[in-house]
C-alpha positions, 0 to 999 in steps of 0.5 A: 796140518801145522807142525810145531816143534817143542824144545828146551835145554836139559833140566827145563821140564820139557818132558813134563810139558810134553805130557801136559800137551798129550793130556790136552789131546795134542798128538806129540812125537817124542824123538827121545822116546823113539830113540829108546824104543829103537835102542831097547830090547830087540831094537832095530838099531842094535846091530849097527850100534854094536858094530860101530861101538862094540860092547855097548849093547846086550839082551836089554838093548843099548847099555846107555852108560857104556854108549855114553862113555864111548861118545861123550866128549868125542865129536867124531864118535857122536856124529857116527852115532847120530848117523845111525840113529837120526835116519831111523828117527826121521822115518818114525817121525814121517810115519807119525805125521802120516797117521795124524795128517787129518789133525789141524796141528801136531807137535814134534818134541825135539830136544836138539831142535836148534842144534840140528836145524830142526826148526826149518819148515815148522809153523812155530817153535815152543821153548820150555824154559826155567831160571838157570838156578832151577835148571842146575838144581834139577839136573844135579839131582839126577843120578850119576850127574856131576857139575862137570858133566852138566857143563859139558852138556850145556856146551853142546846145547844152544844157550837158553837165552838164544832159544828164548829169543828164537821161540815163537812161544815160551812155556815157563816151568820156573813156576808151579806145576799148576801154573805151567799146566795153565800155560799149556792149556792156553797155548793149545787153545791159541794154536787150535784157534789159529788152525781151526781145531 
């Protein structure tokens, strides 16, 4: 089984592209969705998060605004949160790979793939990208987002140009939805041909 990584900076359309891969029948592990599950109501990570960041959890799980405020701009706090979350996500990913071991290829959706060295051991990396002006427009349309917060997020992420340079495959979402979907279909066919899917 070949394992490919899917990544892209904030506002590049990675979630939409991930959904397109799923519609093509490709098993895809979504690290962000797993984090939401682990931190949601009854999530197994709630006690550890509450102990380290008091007042950030409740009956509905993690209060993302409070937790975000507790770690935003504080590298030490962010590393402490990652030390709680990352091992659980790795365990869930390992279980996903075991479930799909009979498939010729799968995709791991990893937002901070290059930032965390997650590309090691992958058969290839798929980067979702769009023009900077479109990225900015998408991100600033999000509730609660500000230009300052957007700049801070970008500082924590590998620049898009660097991701594109290191990519094995690029999906351009700066075009129409239909054109993006066609790119995904072509790539699935290509990867399937390479792996004998």
